[in-house]
Every structure is written in C-alpha cells, then in structure tokens.
All heavy atoms as a GROMACS GRO file, in nm:
protein
  572
    1MET      N    1  -1.264 -10.606 -12.129
    1MET     CA    2  -1.168 -10.680 -12.188
    1MET      C    3  -1.126 -10.790 -12.069
    1MET      O    4  -1.118 -10.756 -11.959
    1MET     CB    5  -1.043 -10.607 -12.216
    1MET     CG    6  -0.927 -10.682 -12.254
    1MET     SD    7  -0.763 -10.590 -12.290
    1MET     CE    8  -0.797 -10.446 -12.197
    2LYS      N    9  -1.106 -10.915 -12.116
    2LYS     CA   10  -1.065 -11.015 -12.033
    2LYS      C   11  -0.938 -11.066 -12.076
    2LYS      O   12  -0.904 -11.072 -12.199
    2LYS     CB   13  -1.167 -11.131 -12.031
    2LYS     CG   14  -1.293 -11.072 -11.962
    2LYS     CD   15  -1.400 -11.195 -11.958
    2LYS     CE   16  -1.526 -11.144 -11.894
    2LYS     NZ   17  -1.624 -11.235 -11.894
    3LEU      N   18  -0.833 -11.113 -11.985
    3LEU     CA   19  -0.716 -11.157 -12.019
    3LEU      C   20  -0.702 -11.310 -11.978
    3LEU      O   21  -0.753 -11.344 -11.856
    3LEU     CB   22  -0.605 -11.079 -11.951
    3LEU     CG   23  -0.616 -10.926 -11.997
    3LEU    CD1   24  -0.508 -10.834 -11.909
    3LEU    CD2   25  -0.575 -10.910 -12.144
    4TYR      N   26  -0.617 -11.393 -12.043
    4TYR     CA   27  -0.601 -11.519 -12.003
    4TYR      C   28  -0.452 -11.569 -12.033
    4TYR      O   29  -0.380 -11.512 -12.116
    4TYR     CB   30  -0.689 -11.610 -12.097
    4TYR     CG   31  -0.838 -11.587 -12.082
    4TYR    CD1   32  -0.884 -11.485 -12.167
    4TYR    CD2   33  -0.917 -11.646 -11.992
    4TYR    CE1   34  -1.032 -11.443 -12.159
    4TYR    CE2   35  -1.060 -11.612 -11.996
    4TYR     CZ   36  -1.117 -11.512 -12.074
    4TYR     OH   37  -1.240 -11.483 -12.069
    5ARG      N   38  -0.428 -11.690 -11.984
    5ARG     CA   39  -0.309 -11.763 -12.006
    5ARG      C   40  -0.354 -11.888 -12.028
    5ARG      O   41  -0.462 -11.943 -11.984
    5ARG     CB   42  -0.204 -11.751 -11.906
    5ARG     CG   43  -0.152 -11.613 -11.889
    5ARG     CD   44  -0.033 -11.602 -11.805
    5ARG     NE   45   0.082 -11.667 -11.878
    5ARG     CZ   46   0.202 -11.664 -11.842
    5ARG    NH1   47   0.226 -11.606 -11.714
    5ARG    NH2   48   0.297 -11.717 -11.902
    6ASP      N   49  -0.261 -11.974 -12.091
    6ASP     CA   50  -0.289 -12.120 -12.095
    6ASP      C   51  -0.179 -12.190 -12.016
    6ASP      O   52  -0.074 -12.132 -11.996
    6ASP     CB   53  -0.323 -12.188 -12.234
    6ASP     CG   54  -0.193 -12.186 -12.321
    6ASP    OD1   55  -0.091 -12.213 -12.273
    6ASP    OD2   56  -0.222 -12.146 -12.444
    7GLY      N   57  -0.208 -12.318 -11.985
    7GLY     CA   58  -0.107 -12.407 -11.914
    7GLY      C   59   0.015 -12.457 -11.999
    7GLY      O   60   0.110 -12.501 -11.938
    8ARG      N   61   0.009 -12.437 -12.127
    8ARG     CA   62   0.103 -12.501 -12.213
    8ARG      C   63   0.226 -12.411 -12.250
    8ARG      O   64   0.333 -12.446 -12.269
    8ARG     CB   65   0.044 -12.554 -12.344
    8ARG     CG   66  -0.052 -12.665 -12.318
    8ARG     CD   67  -0.134 -12.711 -12.440
    8ARG     NE   68  -0.241 -12.610 -12.451
    8ARG     CZ   69  -0.277 -12.541 -12.560
    8ARG    NH1   70  -0.211 -12.558 -12.670
    8ARG    NH2   71  -0.371 -12.456 -12.563
    9ASP      N   72   0.189 -12.266 -12.267
    9ASP     CA   73   0.293 -12.174 -12.308
    9ASP      C   74   0.301 -12.048 -12.218
    9ASP      O   75   0.209 -11.978 -12.227
    9ASP     CB   76   0.263 -12.140 -12.463
    9ASP     CG   77   0.362 -12.055 -12.509
    9ASP    OD1   78   0.455 -12.009 -12.450
    9ASP    OD2   79   0.355 -12.032 -12.641
   10GLU      N   80   0.401 -12.051 -12.131
   10GLU     CA   81   0.410 -11.934 -12.039
   10GLU      C   82   0.427 -11.804 -12.107
   10GLU      O   83   0.414 -11.700 -12.040
   10GLU     CB   84   0.513 -11.980 -11.927
   10GLU     CG   85   0.469 -12.095 -11.840
   10GLU     CD   86   0.543 -12.112 -11.732
   10GLU    OE1   87   0.607 -12.002 -11.673
   10GLU    OE2   88   0.541 -12.212 -11.662
   11GLY      N   89   0.478 -11.806 -12.228
   11GLY     CA   90   0.502 -11.677 -12.292
   11GLY      C   91   0.389 -11.629 -12.370
   11GLY      O   92   0.398 -11.526 -12.444
   12ALA      N   93   0.281 -11.693 -12.375
   12ALA     CA   94   0.162 -11.657 -12.455
   12ALA      C   95   0.048 -11.599 -12.360
   12ALA      O   96   0.032 -11.637 -12.253
   12ALA     CB   97   0.110 -11.771 -12.526
   13PHE      N   98  -0.022 -11.495 -12.412
   13PHE     CA   99  -0.126 -11.429 -12.337
   13PHE      C  100  -0.245 -11.422 -12.443
   13PHE      O  101  -0.213 -11.419 -12.568
   13PHE     CB  102  -0.085 -11.304 -12.291
   13PHE     CG  103   0.030 -11.307 -12.193
   13PHE    CD1  104   0.155 -11.302 -12.228
   13PHE    CD2  105  -0.014 -11.310 -12.049
   13PHE    CE1  106   0.265 -11.309 -12.138
   13PHE    CE2  107   0.095 -11.316 -11.960
   13PHE     CZ  108   0.228 -11.312 -12.008
   14TYR      N  109  -0.365 -11.413 -12.395
   14TYR     CA  110  -0.484 -11.401 -12.477
   14TYR      C  111  -0.561 -11.288 -12.411
   14TYR      O  112  -0.570 -11.268 -12.297
   14TYR     CB  113  -0.562 -11.530 -12.475
   14TYR     CG  114  -0.496 -11.659 -12.523
   14TYR    CD1  115  -0.408 -11.730 -12.447
   14TYR    CD2  116  -0.517 -11.692 -12.662
   14TYR    CE1  117  -0.341 -11.838 -12.507
   14TYR    CE2  118  -0.450 -11.804 -12.721
   14TYR     CZ  119  -0.366 -11.871 -12.637
   14TYR     OH  120  -0.293 -11.980 -12.693
   15SER      N  121  -0.622 -11.215 -12.504
   15SER     CA  122  -0.708 -11.108 -12.465
   15SER      C  123  -0.850 -11.131 -12.544
   15SER      O  124  -0.848 -11.150 -12.656
   15SER     CB  125  -0.658 -10.980 -12.488
   15SER     OG  126  -0.636 -10.944 -12.632
   16ARG      N  127  -0.954 -11.108 -12.476
   16ARG     CA  128  -1.085 -11.111 -12.538
   16ARG      C  129  -1.146 -10.982 -12.542
   16ARG      O  130  -1.164 -10.915 -12.430
   16ARG     CB  131  -1.184 -11.214 -12.463
   16ARG     CG  132  -1.322 -11.219 -12.529
   16ARG     CD  133  -1.412 -11.308 -12.455
   16ARG     NE  134  -1.382 -11.445 -12.430
   16ARG     CZ  135  -1.387 -11.534 -12.541
   16ARG    NH1  136  -1.443 -11.508 -12.644
   16ARG    NH2  137  -1.355 -11.664 -12.508
   17VAL      N  138  -1.184 -10.929 -12.653
   17VAL     CA  139  -1.252 -10.800 -12.664
   17VAL      C  140  -1.381 -10.829 -12.756
   17VAL      O  141  -1.364 -10.868 -12.857
   17VAL     CB  142  -1.165 -10.690 -12.741
   17VAL    CG1  143  -1.236 -10.572 -12.756
   17VAL    CG2  144  -1.020 -10.681 -12.665
   18GLY      N  145  -1.481 -10.803 -12.686
   18GLY     CA  146  -1.614 -10.850 -12.751
   18GLY      C  147  -1.616 -10.990 -12.766
   18GLY      O  148  -1.588 -11.073 -12.676
   19SER      N  149  -1.640 -11.048 -12.896
   19SER     CA  150  -1.643 -11.181 -12.927
   19SER      C  151  -1.515 -11.233 -12.978
   19SER      O  152  -1.509 -11.350 -13.009
   19SER     CB  153  -1.765 -11.209 -13.015
   19SER     OG  154  -1.742 -11.145 -13.146
   20GLY      N  155  -1.422 -11.152 -12.997
   20GLY     CA  156  -1.298 -11.195 -13.064
   20GLY      C  157  -1.190 -11.216 -12.966
   20GLY      O  158  -1.188 -11.156 -12.846
   21VAL      N  159  -1.101 -11.301 -12.997
   21VAL     CA  160  -0.976 -11.341 -12.899
   21VAL      C  161  -0.842 -11.315 -12.985
   21VAL      O  162  -0.843 -11.344 -13.098
   21VAL     CB  163  -0.986 -11.485 -12.868
   21VAL    CG1  164  -0.862 -11.528 -12.792
   21VAL    CG2  165  -1.114 -11.505 -12.788
   22LEU      N  166  -0.757 -11.246 -12.916
   22LEU     CA  167  -0.629 -11.226 -12.972
   22LEU      C  168  -0.521 -11.311 -12.881
   22LEU      O  169  -0.526 -11.304 -12.764
   22LEU     CB  170  -0.573 -11.083 -12.969
   22LEU     CG  171  -0.660 -10.987 -13.067
   22LEU    CD1  172  -0.608 -10.844 -13.035
   22LEU    CD2  173  -0.643 -11.020 -13.208
   23HIS      N  174  -0.428 -11.379 -12.966
   23HIS     CA  175  -0.326 -11.447 -12.908
   23HIS      C  176  -0.206 -11.364 -12.921
   23HIS      O  177  -0.155 -11.339 -13.031
   23HIS     CB  178  -0.306 -11.586 -12.985
   23HIS     CG  179  -0.197 -11.661 -12.934
   23HIS    ND1  180  -0.113 -11.735 -13.033
   23HIS    CD2  181  -0.131 -11.699 -12.809
   23HIS    CE1  182  -0.012 -11.800 -12.960
   23HIS    NE2  183  -0.033 -11.759 -12.820
   24TRP      N  184  -0.145 -11.332 -12.798
   24TRP     CA  185  -0.024 -11.243 -12.803
   24TRP      C  186   0.103 -11.333 -12.768
   24TRP      O  187   0.104 -11.407 -12.673
   24TRP     CB  188  -0.039 -11.135 -12.691
   24TRP     CG  189  -0.142 -11.044 -12.701
   24TRP    CD1  190  -0.289 -11.058 -12.670
   24TRP    CD2  191  -0.145 -10.917 -12.780
   24TRP    NE1  192  -0.349 -10.942 -12.704
   24TRP    CE2  193  -0.275 -10.865 -12.768
   24TRP    CE3  194  -0.032 -10.850 -12.843
   24TRP    CZ2  195  -0.297 -10.739 -12.825
   24TRP    CZ3  196  -0.064 -10.731 -12.906
   24TRP    CH2  197  -0.192 -10.675 -12.896
   25LYS      N  198   0.201 -11.300 -12.854
   25LYS     CA  199   0.330 -11.378 -12.848
   25LYS      C  200   0.432 -11.285 -12.856
   25LYS      O  201   0.440 -11.213 -12.956
   25LYS     CB  202   0.329 -11.492 -12.949
   25LYS     CG  203   0.442 -11.589 -12.937
   25LYS     CD  204   0.412 -11.689 -12.837
   25LYS     CE  205   0.538 -11.793 -12.833
   25LYS     NZ  206   0.528 -11.881 -12.730
   26ARG      N  207   0.545 -11.302 -12.773
   26ARG     CA  208   0.660 -11.211 -12.781
   26ARG      C  209   0.749 -11.266 -12.915
   26ARG      O  210   0.768 -11.380 -12.929
   26ARG     CB  211   0.751 -11.224 -12.661
   26ARG     CG  212   0.866 -11.127 -12.665
   26ARG     CD  213   0.947 -11.131 -12.538
   26ARG     NE  214   0.888 -11.095 -12.432
   26ARG     CZ  215   0.877 -10.953 -12.389
   26ARG    NH1  216   0.924 -10.862 -12.465
   26ARG    NH2  217   0.814 -10.931 -12.276
   27GLN      N  218   0.782 -11.161 -12.990
   27GLN     CA  219   0.880 -11.183 -13.100
   27GLN      C  220   1.004 -11.104 -13.059
   27GLN      O  221   1.008 -11.029 -12.973
   27GLN     CB  222   0.804 -11.136 -13.230
   27GLN     CG  223   0.691 -11.203 -13.275
   27GLN     CD  224   0.703 -11.348 -13.310
   27GLN    OE1  225   0.805 -11.385 -13.375
   27GLN    NE2  226   0.628 -11.429 -13.251
   28ALA      N  227   1.105 -11.114 -13.154
   28ALA     CA  228   1.230 -11.052 -13.129
   28ALA      C  229   1.209 -10.904 -13.109
   28ALA      O  230   1.282 -10.836 -13.029
   28ALA     CB  231   1.334 -11.089 -13.238
   29ASP      N  232   1.127 -10.842 -13.193
   29ASP     CA  233   1.115 -10.694 -13.185
   29ASP      C  234   0.992 -10.645 -13.109
   29ASP      O  235   0.948 -10.531 -13.115
   29ASP     CB  236   1.120 -10.631 -13.322
   29ASP     CG  237   1.008 -10.691 -13.409
   29ASP    OD1  238   0.952 -10.792 -13.375
   29ASP    OD2  239   0.989 -10.630 -13.513
   30GLY      N  240   0.930 -10.732 -13.033
   30GLY     CA  241   0.801 -10.686 -12.967
   30GLY      C  242   0.699 -10.794 -12.963
   30GLY      O  243   0.732 -10.918 -12.965
   31TRP      N  244   0.584 -10.754 -12.935
   31TRP     CA  245   0.468 -10.832 -12.923
   31TRP      C  246   0.387 -10.848 -13.060
   31TRP      O  247   0.356 -10.754 -13.127
   31TRP     CB  248   0.374 -10.806 -12.818
   31TRP     CG  249   0.438 -10.824 -12.687
   31TRP    CD1  250   0.511 -10.723 -12.617
   31TRP    CD2  251   0.428 -10.934 -12.593
   31TRP    NE1  252   0.543 -10.780 -12.496
   31TRP    CE2  253   0.504 -10.908 -12.482
   31TRP    CE3  254   0.372 -11.063 -12.616
   31TRP    CZ2  255   0.520 -10.999 -12.380
   31TRP    CZ3  256   0.398 -11.160 -12.510
   31TRP    CH2  257   0.464 -11.126 -12.386
   32ILE      N  258   0.339 -10.958 -13.088
   32ILE     CA  259   0.257 -10.969 -13.210
   32ILE      C  260   0.127 -11.044 -13.169
   32ILE      O  261   0.126 -11.132 -13.076
   32ILE     CB  262   0.322 -11.054 -13.318
   32ILE    CG1  263   0.242 -11.048 -13.450
   32ILE    CG2  264   0.348 -11.202 -13.282
   32ILE    CD1  265   0.308 -11.096 -13.575
   33ALA      N  266   0.018 -10.997 -13.227
   33ALA     CA  267  -0.117 -11.064 -13.201
   33ALA      C  268  -0.175 -11.124 -13.322
   33ALA      O  269  -0.165 -11.064 -13.426
   33ALA     CB  270  -0.212 -10.956 -13.142
   34GLN      N  271  -0.243 -11.240 -13.302
   34GLN     CA  272  -0.314 -11.302 -13.409
   34GLN      C  273  -0.446 -11.340 -13.354
   34GLN      O  274  -0.447 -11.381 -13.228
   34GLN     CB  275  -0.244 -11.418 -13.463
   34GLN     CG  276  -0.098 -11.394 -13.513
   34GLN     CD  277  -0.024 -11.519 -13.558
   34GLN    OE1  278  -0.034 -11.622 -13.491
   34GLN    NE2  279   0.045 -11.512 -13.681
   35ARG      N  280  -0.547 -11.345 -13.437
   35ARG     CA  281  -0.675 -11.392 -13.397
   35ARG      C  282  -0.664 -11.546 -13.371
   35ARG      O  283  -0.591 -11.615 -13.433
   35ARG     CB  284  -0.779 -11.375 -13.516
   35ARG     CG  285  -0.812 -11.236 -13.537
   35ARG     CD  286  -0.921 -11.216 -13.638
   35ARG     NE  287  -0.946 -11.078 -13.681
   35ARG     CZ  288  -1.010 -10.989 -13.613
   35ARG    NH1  289  -1.060 -11.020 -13.496
   35ARG    NH2  290  -1.022 -10.877 -13.650
   36ALA      N  291  -0.728 -11.594 -13.266
   36ALA     CA  292  -0.729 -11.725 -13.222
   36ALA      C  293  -0.857 -11.762 -13.155
   36ALA      O  294  -0.952 -11.683 -13.134
   36ALA     CB  295  -0.611 -11.733 -13.114
   37VAL      N  296  -0.852 -11.894 -13.114
   37VAL     CA  297  -0.959 -11.958 -13.039
   37VAL      C  298  -0.903 -11.968 -12.908
   37VAL      O  299  -0.790 -12.018 -12.887
   37VAL     CB  300  -1.017 -12.094 -13.096
   37VAL    CG1  301  -1.095 -12.160 -13.003
   37VAL    CG2  302  -1.061 -12.069 -13.238
   38LEU      N  303  -0.971 -11.930 -12.803
   38LEU     CA  304  -0.910 -11.949 -12.659
   38LEU      C  305  -0.904 -12.096 -12.620
   38LEU      O  306  -1.004 -12.174 -12.645
   38LEU     CB  307  -1.027 -11.872 -12.570
   38LEU     CG  308  -0.970 -11.865 -12.422
   38LEU    CD1  309  -0.855 -11.757 -12.432
   38LEU    CD2  310  -1.080 -11.797 -12.335
   39PRO      N  311  -0.796 -12.136 -12.586
   39PRO     CA  312  -0.763 -12.280 -12.548
   39PRO      C  313  -0.858 -12.326 -12.441
   39PRO      O  314  -0.895 -12.244 -12.351
   39PRO     CB  315  -0.621 -12.289 -12.508
   39PRO     CG  316  -0.551 -12.169 -12.556
   39PRO     CD  317  -0.660 -12.062 -12.571
   40ASP      N  318  -0.900 -12.460 -12.442
   40ASP     CA  319  -0.977 -12.513 -12.332
   40ASP      C  320  -0.915 -12.490 -12.198
   40ASP      O  321  -0.992 -12.493 -12.089
   40ASP     CB  322  -1.003 -12.653 -12.360
   40ASP     CG  323  -1.094 -12.683 -12.478
   40ASP    OD1  324  -1.171 -12.586 -12.519
   40ASP    OD2  325  -1.087 -12.793 -12.539
   41ASP      N  326  -0.775 -12.501 -12.184
   41ASP     CA  327  -0.719 -12.488 -12.042
   41ASP      C  328  -0.683 -12.344 -12.014
   41ASP      O  329  -0.603 -12.331 -11.910
   41ASP     CB  330  -0.592 -12.583 -12.048
   41ASP     CG  331  -0.483 -12.536 -12.151
   41ASP    OD1  332  -0.511 -12.454 -12.244
   41ASP    OD2  333  -0.370 -12.592 -12.127
   42ALA      N  334  -0.731 -12.235 -12.091
   42ALA     CA  335  -0.707 -12.116 -12.054
   42ALA      C  336  -0.766 -12.072 -11.923
   42ALA      O  337  -0.868 -12.108 -11.881
   42ALA     CB  338  -0.764 -12.019 -12.173
   43PHE      N  339  -0.696 -11.986 -11.845
   43PHE     CA  340  -0.756 -11.932 -11.724
   43PHE      C  341  -0.734 -11.787 -11.728
   43PHE      O  342  -0.633 -11.728 -11.772
   43PHE     CB  343  -0.686 -12.006 -11.600
   43PHE     CG  344  -0.523 -11.985 -11.603
   43PHE    CD1  345  -0.459 -11.889 -11.534
   43PHE    CD2  346  -0.443 -12.086 -11.665
   43PHE    CE1  347  -0.327 -11.870 -11.526
   43PHE    CE2  348  -0.308 -12.071 -11.665
   43PHE     CZ  349  -0.261 -11.976 -11.592
   44ASN      N  350  -0.828 -11.724 -11.643
   44ASN     CA  351  -0.838 -11.598 -11.632
   44ASN      C  352  -0.715 -11.528 -11.548
   44ASN      O  353  -0.677 -11.578 -11.452
   44ASN     CB  354  -0.958 -11.542 -11.572
   44ASN     CG  355  -1.000 -11.396 -11.590
   44ASN    OD1  356  -0.970 -11.317 -11.499
   44ASN    ND2  357  -1.061 -11.353 -11.696
   45ILE      N  358  -0.655 -11.413 -11.592
   45ILE     CA  359  -0.549 -11.342 -11.517
   45ILE      C  360  -0.595 -11.209 -11.508
   45ILE      O  361  -0.689 -11.152 -11.585
   45ILE     CB  362  -0.413 -11.352 -11.583
   45ILE    CG1  363  -0.426 -11.302 -11.730
   45ILE    CG2  364  -0.373 -11.504 -11.588
   45ILE    CD1  365  -0.287 -11.291 -11.794
   46GLU      N  366  -0.534 -11.131 -11.416
   46GLU     CA  367  -0.546 -10.987 -11.386
   46GLU      C  368  -0.457 -10.902 -11.479
   46GLU      O  369  -0.351 -10.954 -11.524
   46GLU     CB  370  -0.514 -10.948 -11.244
   46GLU     CG  371  -0.617 -11.009 -11.144
   46GLU     CD  372  -0.750 -10.978 -11.162
   46GLU    OE1  373  -0.773 -10.843 -11.190
   46GLU    OE2  374  -0.841 -11.061 -11.145
   47PHE      N  375  -0.504 -10.793 -11.500
   47PHE     CA  376  -0.412 -10.701 -11.601
   47PHE      C  377  -0.262 -10.683 -11.557
   47PHE      O  378  -0.184 -10.690 -11.644
   47PHE     CB  379  -0.483 -10.563 -11.611
   47PHE     CG  380  -0.426 -10.479 -11.708
   47PHE    CD1  381  -0.438 -10.495 -11.841
   47PHE    CD2  382  -0.351 -10.366 -11.668
   47PHE    CE1  383  -0.385 -10.419 -11.944
   47PHE    CE2  384  -0.291 -10.282 -11.781
   47PHE     CZ  385  -0.306 -10.310 -11.903
   48ASP      N  386  -0.254 -10.674 -11.414
   48ASP     CA  387  -0.101 -10.656 -11.376
   48ASP      C  388  -0.025 -10.786 -11.386
   48ASP      O  389   0.094 -10.788 -11.357
   48ASP     CB  390  -0.110 -10.611 -11.231
   48ASP     CG  391  -0.173 -10.696 -11.129
   48ASP    OD1  392  -0.231 -10.797 -11.175
   48ASP    OD2  393  -0.164 -10.667 -11.020
   49ALA      N  394  -0.091 -10.896 -11.432
   49ALA     CA  395  -0.008 -11.016 -11.455
   49ALA      C  396   0.055 -11.028 -11.585
   49ALA      O  397   0.140 -11.114 -11.611
   49ALA     CB  398  -0.104 -11.148 -11.432
   50ILE      N  399   0.025 -10.946 -11.678
   50ILE     CA  400   0.088 -10.943 -11.803
   50ILE      C  401   0.216 -10.848 -11.801
   50ILE      O  402   0.220 -10.750 -11.717
   50ILE     CB  403  -0.006 -10.896 -11.917
   50ILE    CG1  404  -0.047 -10.755 -11.904
   50ILE    CG2  405  -0.119 -11.004 -11.931
   50ILE    CD1  406  -0.138 -10.720 -12.025
   51PRO      N  407   0.325 -10.876 -11.887
   51PRO     CA  408   0.439 -10.791 -11.879
   51PRO      C  409   0.413 -10.637 -11.913
   51PRO      O  410   0.314 -10.613 -11.990
   51PRO     CB  411   0.527 -10.846 -11.991
   51PRO     CG  412   0.470 -10.988 -12.015
   51PRO     CD  413   0.324 -10.984 -11.974
   52ASP      N  414   0.487 -10.542 -11.865
   52ASP     CA  415   0.463 -10.405 -11.878
   52ASP      C  416   0.457 -10.363 -12.024
   52ASP      O  417   0.370 -10.294 -12.072
   52ASP     CB  418   0.568 -10.319 -11.803
   52ASP     CG  419   0.560 -10.330 -11.654
   52ASP    OD1  420   0.447 -10.363 -11.604
   52ASP    OD2  421   0.665 -10.301 -11.594
   53ASP      N  422   0.540 -10.424 -12.108
   53ASP     CA  423   0.554 -10.378 -12.241
   53ASP      C  424   0.431 -10.438 -12.327
   53ASP      O  425   0.402 -10.373 -12.439
   53ASP     CB  426   0.677 -10.412 -12.307
   53ASP     CG  427   0.713 -10.565 -12.315
   53ASP    OD1  428   0.648 -10.636 -12.218
   53ASP    OD2  429   0.801 -10.603 -12.388
   54LEU      N  430   0.353 -10.532 -12.276
   54LEU     CA  431   0.238 -10.596 -12.337
   54LEU      C  432   0.121 -10.507 -12.303
   54LEU      O  433   0.030 -10.502 -12.378
   54LEU     CB  434   0.223 -10.736 -12.304
   54LEU     CG  435   0.110 -10.804 -12.370
   54LEU    CD1  436   0.099 -10.787 -12.518
   54LEU    CD2  437   0.101 -10.951 -12.330
   55ARG      N  438   0.124 -10.448 -12.184
   55ARG     CA  439   0.004 -10.381 -12.139
   55ARG      C  440  -0.040 -10.268 -12.234
   55ARG      O  441  -0.152 -10.258 -12.271
   55ARG     CB  442   0.026 -10.307 -11.995
   55ARG     CG  443   0.043 -10.410 -11.894
   55ARG     CD  444   0.058 -10.342 -11.766
   55ARG     NE  445   0.094 -10.463 -11.660
   55ARG     CZ  446   0.142 -10.436 -11.545
   55ARG    NH1  447   0.160 -10.308 -11.508
   55ARG    NH2  448   0.170 -10.532 -11.459
   56GLU      N  449   0.056 -10.196 -12.285
   56GLU     CA  450   0.026 -10.082 -12.378
   56GLU      C  451  -0.037 -10.145 -12.510
   56GLU      O  452  -0.120 -10.085 -12.569
   56GLU     CB  453   0.157 -10.016 -12.415
   56GLU     CG  454   0.136  -9.885 -12.503
   56GLU     CD  455   0.256  -9.808 -12.532
   56GLU    OE1  456   0.358  -9.815 -12.444
   56GLU    OE2  457   0.263  -9.741 -12.633
   57GLU      N  458   0.022 -10.247 -12.553
   57GLU     CA  459  -0.022 -10.318 -12.682
   57GLU      C  460  -0.167 -10.350 -12.673
   57GLU      O  461  -0.259 -10.340 -12.754
   57GLU     CB  462   0.065 -10.436 -12.718
   57GLU     CG  463   0.204 -10.399 -12.754
   57GLU     CD  464   0.217 -10.320 -12.881
   57GLU    OE1  465   0.135 -10.338 -12.971
   57GLU    OE2  466   0.322 -10.249 -12.899
   58VAL      N  467  -0.204 -10.422 -12.555
   58VAL     CA  468  -0.330 -10.484 -12.524
   58VAL      C  469  -0.435 -10.361 -12.512
   58VAL      O  470  -0.557 -10.368 -12.568
   58VAL     CB  471  -0.344 -10.570 -12.405
   58VAL    CG1  472  -0.481 -10.594 -12.352
   58VAL    CG2  473  -0.263 -10.690 -12.416
   59ILE      N  474  -0.399 -10.255 -12.456
   59ILE     CA  475  -0.487 -10.134 -12.442
   59ILE      C  476  -0.518 -10.082 -12.585
   59ILE      O  477  -0.630 -10.048 -12.615
   59ILE     CB  478  -0.420 -10.032 -12.335
   59ILE    CG1  479  -0.446 -10.090 -12.202
   59ILE    CG2  480  -0.498  -9.905 -12.350
   59ILE    CD1  481  -0.357 -10.000 -12.106
   60ALA      N  482  -0.408 -10.060 -12.649
   60ALA     CA  483  -0.429 -10.006 -12.799
   60ALA      C  484  -0.505 -10.079 -12.880
   60ALA      O  485  -0.601 -10.048 -12.945
   60ALA     CB  486  -0.286  -9.996 -12.858
   61ALA      N  487  -0.508 -10.222 -12.863
   61ALA     CA  488  -0.587 -10.312 -12.945
   61ALA      C  489  -0.731 -10.299 -12.903
   61ALA      O  490  -0.822 -10.302 -12.985
   61ALA     CB  491  -0.538 -10.454 -12.928
   62ALA      N  492  -0.749 -10.293 -12.770
   62ALA     CA  493  -0.891 -10.271 -12.727
   62ALA      C  494  -0.956 -10.133 -12.767
   62ALA      O  495  -1.072 -10.137 -12.805
   62ALA     CB  496  -0.887 -10.287 -12.571
   63VAL      N  497  -0.876 -10.039 -12.765
   63VAL     CA  498  -0.925  -9.907 -12.807
   63VAL      C  499  -0.961  -9.896 -12.962
   63VAL      O  500  -1.062  -9.859 -12.999
   63VAL     CB  501  -0.821  -9.792 -12.776
   63VAL    CG1  502  -0.858  -9.658 -12.848
   63VAL    CG2  503  -0.814  -9.779 -12.631
   64ARG      N  504  -0.877  -9.975 -13.038
   64ARG     CA  505  -0.900  -9.976 -13.176
   64ARG      C  506  -1.020 -10.058 -13.196
   64ARG      O  507  -1.112 -10.016 -13.285
   64ARG     CB  508  -0.784 -10.040 -13.247
   64ARG     CG  509  -0.662  -9.949 -13.267
   64ARG     CD  510  -0.556 -10.006 -13.368
   64ARG     NE  511  -0.510 -10.136 -13.327
   64ARG     CZ  512  -0.416 -10.161 -13.252
   64ARG    NH1  513  -0.333 -10.042 -13.200
   64ARG    NH2  514  -0.360 -10.269 -13.223
   65ALA      N  515  -1.045 -10.174 -13.133
   65ALA     CA  516  -1.160 -10.258 -13.159
   65ALA      C  517  -1.291 -10.180 -13.126
   65ALA      O  518  -1.382 -10.181 -13.195
   65ALA     CB  519  -1.154 -10.362 -13.069
   66GLN      N  520  -1.287 -10.100 -13.011
   66GLN     CA  521  -1.400 -10.017 -12.981
   66GLN      C  522  -1.420  -9.909 -13.075
   66GLN      O  523  -1.542  -9.884 -13.102
   66GLN     CB  524  -1.371  -9.956 -12.845
   66GLN     CG  525  -1.489  -9.880 -12.787
   66GLN     CD  526  -1.534  -9.911 -12.649
   66GLN    OE1  527  -1.462  -9.975 -12.573
   66GLN    NE2  528  -1.646  -9.870 -12.605
   67ALA      N  529  -1.327  -9.852 -13.125
   67ALA     CA  530  -1.344  -9.740 -13.221
   67ALA      C  531  -1.402  -9.785 -13.363
   67ALA      O  532  -1.481  -9.703 -13.407
   67ALA     CB  533  -1.197  -9.680 -13.262
   68VAL      N  534  -1.392  -9.911 -13.391
   68VAL     CA  535  -1.440  -9.947 -13.522
   68VAL      C  536  -1.575 -10.043 -13.490
   68VAL      O  537  -1.628 -10.110 -13.570
   68VAL     CB  538  -1.344 -10.034 -13.598
   68VAL    CG1  539  -1.241  -9.949 -13.643
   68VAL    CG2  540  -1.304 -10.160 -13.519
   69GLY      N  541  -1.619 -10.041 -13.364
   69GLY     CA  542  -1.745 -10.107 -13.326
   69GLY      C  543  -1.734 -10.248 -13.298
   69GLY      O  544  -1.835 -10.320 -13.295
   70MET      N  545  -1.594 -10.305 -13.270
   70MET     CA  546  -1.596 -10.448 -13.232
   70MET      C  547  -1.576 -10.462 -13.086
   70MET      O  548  -1.549 -10.580 -13.039
   70MET     CB  549  -1.475 -10.515 -13.319
   70MET     CG  550  -1.490 -10.499 -13.460
   70MET     SD  551  -1.360 -10.545 -13.561
   70MET     CE  552  -1.303 -10.691 -13.488
   71GLY      N  553  -1.596 -10.362 -12.995
   71GLY     CA  554  -1.546 -10.376 -12.866
   71GLY      C  555  -1.640 -10.464 -12.783
   71GLY      O  556  -1.608 -10.543 -12.706
   72GLY      N  557  -1.763 -10.446 -12.819
   72GLY     CA  558  -1.873 -10.520 -12.759
   72GLY      C  559  -1.874 -10.528 -12.604
   72GLY      O  560  -1.814 -10.443 -12.538
   73ASP      N  561  -1.919 -10.646 -12.551
   73ASP     CA  562  -1.922 -10.656 -12.406
   73ASP      C  563  -1.822 -10.772 -12.361
   73ASP      O  564  -1.847 -10.882 -12.367
   73ASP     CB  565  -2.065 -10.696 -12.350
   73ASP     CG  566  -2.114 -10.824 -12.423
   73ASP    OD1  567  -2.061 -10.853 -12.522
   73ASP    OD2  568  -2.206 -10.866 -12.365
   74GLY      N  569  -1.705 -10.734 -12.336
   74GLY     CA  570  -1.617 -10.836 -12.296
   74GLY      C  571  -1.497 -10.770 -12.230
   74GLY      O  572  -1.393 -10.820 -12.196
   0.00000   0.00000   0.00000
C-alpha cells in the first residue's frame, strides 16, 4: 500500500491498494473514502504522516481489498 497527499488540500489523503486509489477526506463523524484518480501533484508520504484515527481506516480498507482479491501489488 502506498500513501499520498496533494498540494491543494491538506486535509485529504490518498491510498493506493493494487491498481485502485482511495481518496480519504475527514467528515464530521470520521473519515470517508471514495474511489479516485491520483492527482498529478500527489506526493508519496510515510504511514506515520497520516492522522492516528485514519491509520486504522486505511489498514482496514487494505485488508478488505486483499481479502476479496483486489490487493494486488501496491
């Protein structure tokens, strides 16, 4: 799994699992993820650069993707 941010929105994070990309955005009651295209200005970040409460969500999404065969190499 690879993690990214873009230069336009400091509250947004992206994760790539296999060939798919999720755009993570904080909502009032937690984090929400939507399928997205990685922005051209996205840059790679380390896992510890994302907020603590998002880490659990990202790990859960990666585990679910792997369980259904979408984990791939990423």
